VMD Tcl script that draws the C-alpha trace (Angstrom):
set ca {
  {0.00 0.00 0.00}
  {1.42 3.39 -1.02}
  {1.45 6.57 1.01}
  {-1.55 8.08 -0.77}
  {-3.62 4.97 -0.14}
  {-2.64 5.00 3.52}
  {-3.60 8.67 3.85}
  {-6.91 7.98 2.10}
  {-7.67 5.24 4.65}
  {-7.44 7.71 7.55}
  {-10.45 9.57 8.93}
  {-11.17 12.71 6.83}
  {-10.09 15.15 9.56}
  {-6.69 13.47 9.79}
  {-6.18 13.22 6.02}
  {-5.72 16.97 5.66}
  {-3.32 17.22 8.60}
  {-1.21 14.29 7.44}
  {-1.17 15.51 3.82}
  {-0.09 18.99 4.98}
  {2.66 17.48 7.13}
  {3.92 15.29 4.27}
  {3.98 18.35 1.99}
  {5.91 20.29 4.66}
  {8.49 17.50 4.93}
  {8.81 17.33 1.16}
  {9.42 21.10 0.88}
  {11.87 21.04 3.78}
  {13.87 18.28 2.12}
  {13.82 20.12 -1.21}
  {15.16 23.27 0.49}
  {17.91 21.26 2.18}
  {18.89 19.64 -1.13}
  {18.98 23.04 -2.81}
  {21.13 24.51 -0.04}
  {23.51 21.55 -0.16}
  {23.90 21.75 -3.92}
  {24.52 25.52 -3.68}
  {27.28 24.90 -1.16}
  {29.06 22.49 -3.50}
  {28.91 24.62 -6.62}
  {28.24 28.30 -6.74}
  {28.50 29.39 -10.38}
  {30.53 32.44 -11.27}
  {28.95 35.37 -13.05}
  {30.63 34.22 -16.26}
  {29.09 30.76 -15.84}
  {25.65 32.31 -15.48}
  {26.13 34.57 -18.50}
  {27.50 31.72 -20.61}
  {24.35 29.69 -19.97}
  {21.92 32.58 -20.43}
  {19.74 32.67 -23.54}
  {21.50 34.68 -26.22}
  {24.84 34.23 -24.47}
  {26.75 37.52 -24.38}
  {25.24 40.18 -26.59}
  {28.36 42.36 -26.50}
  {31.94 41.21 -26.73}
  {33.56 44.46 -25.62}
  {32.89 47.68 -23.74}
  {33.19 49.56 -27.03}
  {30.26 47.55 -28.45}
  {28.17 48.39 -25.39}
  {28.99 52.09 -25.70}
  {28.13 52.09 -29.42}
  {24.82 50.35 -28.74}
  {23.87 52.78 -25.97}
  {24.85 55.77 -28.11}
  {22.72 54.50 -31.00}
  {19.75 53.88 -28.70}
  {19.97 57.34 -27.18}
  {20.00 58.90 -30.64}
  {16.59 57.32 -31.33}
  {14.99 58.79 -28.20}
  {14.46 62.30 -29.46}
  {14.10 65.32 -27.24}
}
mol new
graphics top color blue
foreach p $ca { graphics top sphere $p radius 0.5 }
foreach p [lrange $ca 0 end-1] q [lrange $ca 1 end] { graphics top cylinder $p $q radius 0.2 }
display resetview
């Protein structure tokens, strides 16, 4: 008999409490797993940017400056 079947066999007033407690335990374990995995590998900013959609849009500061200048020219006064 699985956990859901066992919960379903309880009186209705206990089903909600047990289901809530099981959900709490599940979330607590997920948070612990997330914290543990973050401790083992914290990606650098370059790692994050390398995996971002579109990768790096600009390869140099000069390209960023040129883009910003061009955008500002389209704003109008």
